[in-house]
C-alpha positions in Angstrom: 0.0 0.0 0.0 1.3 3.4 -0.9 2.2 5.9 1.8 -0.7 8.1 3.1 -0.8 11.7 2.0 0.6 13.9 4.8 -1.4 16.6 6.5 -0.2 19.9 5.3 0.2 21.7 8.7 2.5 19.2 10.3 4.4 18.9 7.0 4.6 22.7 6.7 6.0 23.0 10.2 8.8 20.6 9.3 9.7 22.7 6.3 9.8 25.8 8.4 12.0 24.2 11.0 14.4 22.9 8.4 14.7 26.2 6.7 15.9 24.7 3.4 13.3 26.4 1.1 14.1 29.9 -0.1 11.9 32.6 1.6 10.0 30.1 3.7 10.7 31.0 7.3 9.3 31.8 10.8 9.0 35.5 11.5 8.6 35.5 15.3 10.3 33.8 18.2 7.1 32.0 19.3 6.9 30.3 15.9 3.3 31.2 15.3 3.8 33.4 12.2 5.6 32.5 9.1 6.2 33.8 5.6 5.6 32.2 2.2 7.1 33.6 -1.1 4.2 34.7 -3.3 5.6 35.9 -6.6 3.3 35.9 -9.6 4.6 33.7 -12.5 4.3 36.6 -15.0 6.9 38.6 -13.3 10.1 38.9 -15.3 12.3 38.1 -12.3 10.3 34.9 -11.4 12.6 31.9 -10.8 12.2 28.3 -9.9 13.2 29.0 -6.3 10.2 31.2 -5.9 8.0 28.1 -6.4 9.9 25.5 -4.4 7.4 25.4 -1.5 4.5 24.8 -3.9 6.5 22.1 -5.8 7.5 20.4 -2.5 3.9 20.1 -1.4 2.8 18.8 -4.8 5.4 16.1 -4.5 4.5 15.3 -0.9 0.8 15.1 -1.6 1.3 12.9 -4.7 0.1 15.5 -7.2 3.5 15.7 -9.0 6.2 13.2 -9.6 9.5 14.6 -11.0 10.6 13.0 -14.2 7.1 11.6 -14.8 4.7 14.6 -14.6 4.9 17.9 -16.5 5.9 20.9 -14.3 2.9 23.1 -13.6 3.6 26.0 -11.3 0.2 27.6 -11.4 -1.5 24.3 -10.4 1.1 23.7 -7.6 0.5 27.1 -6.2 -3.3 26.8 -6.5 -3.4 23.4 -4.7 -1.1 24.7 -1.9 -3.3 27.8 -1.4 -6.5 25.7 -1.4 -5.0 23.3 1.2 -4.1 26.2 3.5 -7.4 28.0 3.0 -9.3 24.9 4.3 -7.6 25.2 7.7 -9.6 27.2 10.2 -6.6 27.3 12.5 -4.6 29.3 10.0 -5.1 32.8 8.7 -3.4 35.3 6.5 -2.3 38.4 8.5 -0.4 40.2 5.8 -0.8 40.0 2.1 2.3 41.5 0.4 2.0 39.5 -2.8 2.0 42.8 -4.8 5.3 44.0 -3.2 7.6 44.8 -6.2 10.7 43.8 -4.3 9.7 41.0 -2.0 6.2 39.6 -2.8 5.1 37.3 0.0 2.3 36.4 2.5 2.4 36.2 6.3 0.4 33.4 7.8 -0.4 32.9 11.5 -1.4 29.8 13.5 -4.5 30.9 15.4 -3.9 28.1 18.0 -0.2 27.7 18.9 -0.4 23.9 19.1 -1.8 23.4 15.6 0.5 21.5 13.3 2.5 19.9 16.2 0.4 16.7 16.1 2.2 13.6 14.8 1.5 12.2 11.4 -1.2 9.5 11.3 0.2 6.0 11.3 -0.1 4.8 7.7 1.2 1.4 8.2 -1.3 -1.5 7.8 -2.6 -3.1 10.9 -3.2 -6.9 11.4 -6.4 -6.6 9.4 -4.6 -5.0 6.4 -6.3 -1.7 7.0 -4.7 1.7 7.8 -4.8 2.8 11.4 -6.3 6.3 11.3 -6.8 8.4 14.4 -8.9 11.5 14.5 -11.5 10.0 12.2 -13.5 13.1 11.4 -10.6 15.2 10.3 -9.2 12.4 8.3 -12.5 11.9 6.5 -12.5 15.5 5.5 -8.9 15.4 4.3 -9.7 12.3 2.3 -12.8 13.7 0.6 -11.1 17.0 -0.2 -7.8 15.3 -1.2 -9.5 13.1 -3.7 -10.1 16.2 -5.9 -6.6 17.4 -6.8 -6.3 20.1 -9.4 -3.9 18.6 -12.0 -3.5 18.0 -15.7 -5.7 15.3 -17.1 -3.8 12.1 -18.1 -4.2 12.8 -21.8 -2.6 16.2 -21.6 -5.9 18.0 -22.2 -7.1 21.1 -20.4 -6.8 21.3 -16.6 -9.7 20.0 -14.6 -10.7 18.1 -11.5 -8.9 14.7 -11.3 -11.5 12.8 -9.3 -10.8 9.5 -7.5 -12.0 6.4 -9.4 -14.4 5.5 -6.6 -15.7 8.8 -5.1 -17.4 8.6 -1.6 -21.2 8.8 -1.4 -22.5 12.3 -2.0 -24.9 13.9 0.3 -27.0 17.1 -0.2 -25.4 20.2 1.1 -28.6 21.9 2.1 -32.4 21.5 1.6 -32.5 24.8 -0.2 -29.6 24.2 -2.6 -29.9 21.6 -5.4 -26.2 21.0 -5.4 -24.5 17.9 -4.1 -21.0 17.4 -2.7 -19.3 15.5 0.1 -20.5 16.7 3.5 -18.8 14.9 6.4 -20.4 17.1 9.1 -23.4 19.4 9.6 -21.5 22.7 9.2 -22.9 25.4 6.9 -22.4 24.5 3.2 -19.7 26.1 1.1 -21.0 28.6 -1.4 -20.5 26.8 -4.7 -19.6 30.1 -6.5 -16.6 30.8 -4.2 -14.4 28.3 -5.9 -15.5 29.4 -9.3 -15.1 33.2 -8.8 -12.8 33.7 -5.8 -10.1 31.2 -6.7 -7.2 32.6 -8.7 -6.0 31.0 -11.9 -9.4 29.3 -12.5 -10.8 31.6 -15.2 -11.5 30.8 -18.9 -11.2 33.7 -21.4 -12.7 34.2 -24.9 -10.2 36.2 -27.0 -11.3 37.9 -30.2 -8.9 39.8 -32.5 -10.0 42.5 -35.0 -8.0 44.1 -37.8 -9.8 47.3 -39.0 -13.0 45.9 -37.6 -12.7 42.5 -39.3 -12.5 39.5 -37.0 -9.4 37.5 -37.6 -9.2 35.2 -34.6 -11.4 33.9 -31.8 -10.1 31.4 -29.2 -11.5 30.3 -25.9 -8.6 29.4 -23.6 -8.2 28.1 -20.0 -4.9 29.5 -18.9 -4.2 29.2 -15.1 -0.9 31.2 -15.5 -2.5 34.0 -17.5 -2.3 34.7 -21.2 0.0 36.7 -23.5 -0.9 38.3 -26.8 2.2 38.1 -29.0 3.0 39.3 -32.5 5.0 38.1 -35.4 8.5 38.7 -34.0 10.2 35.9 -31.9 9.3 36.5 -28.3 10.9 35.3 -25.1 9.6 31.7 -24.7 10.7 31.7 -21.1 8.0 34.2 -20.1 5.0 32.6 -18.4 1.4 32.8 -19.6 -0.2 31.0 -22.5 0.8 32.6 -25.7 -1.9 33.6 -28.2 -0.2 34.6 -31.5 -2.0 37.3 -33.4 -2.5 36.1 -37.0 -0.8 37.5 -40.1 -3.0 40.4 -41.4 -2.6 39.4 -45.0 -5.0 36.5 -44.4 -7.8 38.9 -43.7 -6.9 42.2 -45.3 -6.5 43.1 -49.0 -5.2 46.6 -48.7 -1.4 46.2 -48.7 -0.8 49.6 -46.9 -3.1 48.5 -44.0 -1.3 45.1 -43.9 2.0 46.9 -43.6 0.8 49.0 -40.7 -0.8 46.1 -38.8 2.5 44.1 -39.2 4.4 47.0 -37.8 2.1 47.0 -34.7 2.6 43.3 -34.2 6.4 43.5 -34.6 6.4 46.0 -31.6 4.6 43.7 -29.2 7.8 42.1 -28.1 7.1 40.0 -25.0 3.5 40.6 -25.6 0.4 42.0 -23.7 0.0 40.0 -20.5 -3.3 39.5 -18.8 -3.9 37.4 -15.6 -6.0 37.0 -12.5 -4.6 37.8 -9.1 -6.8 38.4 -6.0 -10.1 39.9 -7.0 -8.7 41.7 -10.0 -7.5 41.2 -13.5 -4.1 42.7 -14.2 -2.4 43.7 -17.4 1.1 44.6 -18.4 2.8 45.3 -21.7 6.2 43.7 -22.3 7.1 45.5 -25.5 7.3 48.9 -27.2 3.7 48.9 -28.5 1.4 51.2 -26.5 -1.9 49.6 -25.4 -5.1 51.4 -24.2 -8.0 49.6 -22.6 -11.6 50.1 -21.7 -14.6 48.2 -20.4 -17.4 47.8 -22.9 -20.2 45.8 -24.2 -19.5 42.6 -26.1 -20.3 44.3 -29.4 -18.9 47.7 -28.7 -15.6 48.8 -26.9 -17.2 51.7 -25.1 -20.3 53.8 -26.0 -18.7 56.9 -24.4 -15.4 56.5 -26.4 -13.2 56.9 -23.4 -10.4 54.5 -22.4 -10.1 53.2 -18.9 -6.4 53.9 -19.2 -3.1 52.8 -20.7 -1.6 49.5 -19.9 1.7 50.2 -18.1 5.0 48.9 -19.4 6.7 46.3 -17.2 4.3 47.2 -14.3 1.1 45.6 -13.1 -2.0 47.6 -14.0 -5.5 46.8 -12.7 -8.1 46.5 -15.5 -11.0 44.8 -13.7 -12.4 44.5 -10.2 -14.6 41.5 -9.4 -16.3 43.0 -6.3 -18.2 45.9 -8.1 -19.2 43.5 -10.8 -20.9 41.1 -8.3 -22.5 44.0 -6.4 -23.9 45.4 -9.7 -25.1 42.0 -10.7 -27.1 41.7 -7.5 -28.6 45.1 -8.2 -29.4 44.0 -11.7 -31.3 41.0 -10.4 -33.3 43.4 -8.3 -34.0 45.5 -11.4 -32.5 48.6 -9.8 -29.7 49.2 -12.3 -28.3 48.3 -15.7 -26.4 45.0 -16.3 -22.8 45.2 -15.3 -20.0 45.2 -17.8 -17.5 42.4 -18.0 -15.8 42.7 -21.5 -12.3 44.1 -21.8 -11.3 45.9 -25.0 -7.7 46.7 -25.9 -6.5 49.0 -28.6 -2.9 48.2 -29.7 -0.4 50.6 -31.2 -2.8 53.6 -31.5 -4.6 56.0 -29.3 -8.1 55.1 -28.2 -10.9 55.9 -30.7 -12.2 59.4 -30.4 -15.9 60.2 -30.2 -16.2 60.9 -33.9 -14.1 57.9 -34.9 -15.6 54.4 -35.1 -13.6 51.7 -33.4 -13.6 49.6 -36.6 -11.1 52.0 -38.1 -8.4 51.1 -35.7 -5.7 48.7 -36.9 -5.7 46.2 -34.0 -8.5 45.8 -31.4 -8.7 42.8 -29.0 -11.7 41.8 -27.0 -11.3 39.6 -23.9 -14.4 38.0 -22.2 -14.2 36.1 -18.9 -16.7 33.4 -19.8 -17.8 32.8 -16.2 -19.0 36.4 -15.8 -20.9 36.2 -19.1 -22.6 32.9 -17.8 -23.6 34.6 -14.5 -25.1 37.5 -16.3 -27.0 35.3 -18.7 -28.4 33.4 -15.7 -29.5 36.7 -14.1 -31.2 37.7 -17.4 -33.0 34.3 -17.8 -34.1 34.1 -14.2 -35.0 37.7 -13.6 -36.4 39.3 -10.5 -39.9 38.3 -11.6 -39.1 34.6 -11.7 -36.8 34.0 -8.8 -37.7 30.4 -8.4 -36.8 29.3 -11.9 -34.1 26.7 -11.9 -31.1 27.4 -14.1 -28.1 25.2 -14.9 -24.7 26.9 -14.3 -21.9 25.9 -16.6 -18.7 27.8 -16.0 -15.4 27.1 -17.5 -14.1 23.6 -16.7 -16.3 23.2 -13.6 -19.0 20.6 -13.0 -22.5 21.9 -13.8 -24.4 23.4 -10.9 -28.2 23.6 -10.6 -29.5 26.8 -8.9 -32.7 28.7 -8.7 -32.4 32.4 -9.4 -33.1 33.2 -5.8 -30.4 30.8 -4.7 -28.0 32.5 -7.1 -28.7 35.8 -5.5 -28.0 34.5 -2.1 -24.7 33.0 -3.3 -23.8 36.4 -4.9 -24.5 38.2 -1.7 -22.3 35.8 0.2 -19.5 36.5 -2.3 -19.7 40.3 -1.7 -19.5 39.7 2.0 -16.5 37.5 1.5 -14.7 40.0 -0.7 -15.5 42.8 1.7 -13.9 40.8 4.5 -10.8 40.1 2.4 -10.5 43.8 1.5 -10.6 44.7 5.3 -7.9 42.2 5.9 -5.7 43.7 3.2 -6.3 47.3 4.4 
């Protein structure tokens, strides 16, 4: 029988005491607070050492075997964070993940003795079964551990690798038509939290226009973010899934316009990077090509013809905040305001369209749609405030389908707002 998966808190204390992982260390004499490096993979100075703790846990938990499995830093980081977030005896006291010089997070053990308990005895007893103390906690660990975010065996898109024989599933609540493992009678987890509040889980629909003519549309699931790149050879070492903008000659007949578009693409350099971190979407340009952005409708960049700003070069710039979107979506379900916007438009190599200039005259425009936000808005539109008991099926990115009534969706959205408000207070 293979060795049992270790519990993360005792395992983490061992790593802290050893002090062999770069940046992973105690920060107080009582050994209740510790720091974890938290550098985003899109940073140009990101190195393998910045992800050692995440890789170490992936190896210890059995999610990654060196020499056999493909390296996947975003998945390692996501699994590590999820494992810590499930621990009520652990909390984040400082989030300095945006620190330009030393991005990290400070965690604190709420109870000083947490993590000191010995590992469960995984050796078989005389009946050939594992001896497992503390049954309730082990059941929870087992149920949650059976769903490890990892690449599928066929090398397809990332998803949930579910155990071959999942445990029996029980209803979370009489009022929610959603089923999941429930080892105790505690309040059910909001099913939208994992879909909207978890970093690196979003799917994007990317559409490229040359002079208003659509030349590319791709829907990509990219945990490490995406990078729009041009025709020139870019740095393959940079993280983020590369989306190469097509040669304009395939779509345009005017050779002068083709020449101008190619010039824009050649100046993209490392590309236009877009990724999710915290409750925001961030963008950064890694080349000489200036980029302007704005929120808009799916068919129009911005009815007021005003950009949200310019994407900074070699710096992180916020282009979307999830919290106002969810708050506006709740108000929309109550029919108290217009539907919230969720579509990002980027204008590459030129200034943003003026009021008297149609956007289709611009050389290169790119539209990016987070598909989960579009799905939520569609549900709100279908259900509506006048039919709050209608049942709708929620299909978001690579998640399992969820069945919610419109009124239940509203309750879940309100819970998300409270969660994000609490997180914002903790970061203040």
